[in-house]
C-alpha positions as CSV (number, residue, x, y, z in Angstrom):
1,X,0.0,0.0,0.0
2,X,2.8,2.4,0.9
3,X,4.8,1.5,-2.2
4,X,1.7,2.1,-4.4
5,X,1.0,5.5,-2.8
6,X,4.7,6.5,-3.1
7,X,4.7,5.5,-6.8
8,X,1.6,7.6,-7.5
9,X,3.1,10.6,-5.8
10,X,6.3,10.3,-7.8
11,X,4.3,9.9,-11.1
12,X,2.1,12.9,-10.5
13,X,5.1,15.0,-9.4
14,X,7.1,14.2,-12.5
15,X,4.1,14.9,-14.7
16,X,3.6,18.3,-13.1
17,X,7.3,19.1,-13.5
18,X,7.1,18.3,-17.2
19,X,4.5,21.1,-17.6
20,X,6.3,23.5,-15.3
21,X,9.7,23.1,-16.9
22,X,9.3,23.2,-20.6
23,X,11.8,21.0,-22.3
24,X,12.4,21.0,-26.0
25,X,12.8,18.2,-28.4
26,X,16.2,17.2,-29.8
27,X,16.1,17.1,-33.6
28,X,18.7,16.9,-36.3
29,X,18.5,19.3,-39.2
30,X,20.4,18.5,-42.5
31,X,20.9,21.3,-44.9
32,X,22.7,21.3,-48.2
33,X,23.9,24.6,-49.6
34,X,26.2,26.0,-52.2
35,X,27.5,29.1,-50.4
36,X,28.9,29.1,-46.9
37,X,27.6,32.6,-46.1
38,X,24.1,31.2,-46.1
39,X,24.8,29.9,-42.6
40,X,24.2,33.4,-41.3
41,X,20.7,33.2,-42.7
42,X,20.1,29.8,-41.2
43,X,21.2,31.0,-37.7
44,X,18.8,34.0,-38.0
45,X,15.9,31.7,-38.8
46,X,16.7,29.4,-35.9
47,X,17.0,32.4,-33.6
48,X,13.6,33.7,-34.8
49,X,12.1,30.3,-33.8
50,X,14.0,30.3,-30.4
51,X,15.9,27.2,-31.4
52,X,19.2,26.4,-29.7
53,X,22.1,24.8,-31.7
54,X,23.6,22.0,-29.6
55,X,26.1,20.7,-32.2
56,X,27.2,21.3,-35.8
57,X,28.8,18.9,-38.3
58,X,30.0,20.3,-41.6
59,X,31.0,18.4,-44.8
60,X,32.5,20.2,-47.8
61,X,32.7,18.6,-51.2
62,X,34.2,20.1,-54.4
63,X,32.5,19.6,-57.7
64,X,34.4,19.0,-61.0
65,X,34.1,22.7,-61.8
66,X,35.8,23.6,-58.5
67,X,32.6,24.9,-56.8
68,X,32.0,23.8,-53.2
69,X,28.9,22.2,-51.8
70,X,28.2,22.3,-48.1
71,X,26.3,19.8,-46.0
72,X,25.6,20.9,-42.5
73,X,24.0,18.7,-39.9
74,X,22.7,20.6,-36.9
75,X,21.7,19.1,-33.6
76,X,18.9,21.3,-32.3
77,X,16.9,21.8,-29.2
78,X,13.5,22.7,-30.6
79,X,10.8,24.1,-28.2
80,X,7.6,22.2,-28.2
81,X,5.5,25.0,-29.6
82,X,7.5,25.4,-32.8
83,X,5.8,24.5,-36.0
84,X,8.6,22.4,-37.6
85,X,7.0,22.4,-41.1
86,X,7.0,26.2,-41.0
87,X,10.7,26.1,-40.0
88,X,11.6,23.9,-43.0
89,X,9.6,26.0,-45.4
90,X,11.3,29.2,-44.2
91,X,14.8,27.7,-44.4
92,X,14.1,26.5,-47.9
93,X,13.1,29.9,-49.1
94,X,16.7,30.9,-49.5
95,X,18.0,30.4,-53.1
96,X,21.4,29.1,-51.8
97,X,19.7,26.3,-49.9
98,X,19.4,23.2,-52.1
99,X,18.0,20.7,-49.6
100,X,16.5,20.8,-46.1
101,X,15.6,17.7,-44.0
102,X,14.5,17.7,-40.4
103,X,15.0,14.4,-38.5
104,X,12.9,14.1,-35.4
């Protein structure tokens, strides 16, 4: 009886804390672009949506014509209230962005 009562108290306490302390989701965002200065635009959009960058991985490939292509994989903390489809659409509005994929 005491164990059941204690378990219920812990369960309801943790549930209440989840609402009091908003925690975001950890997502990965893959973006392919053809100009490195576009990263400023990406960071502005993420800031607009109040998204924190946890980690960044960058891959640079050269084409036969000597141009560079960048693939950036961001690890993000996304607040619960963010409309991720709107985020992807806004990031893809830039002409220098070739590809956007959000992995949840």
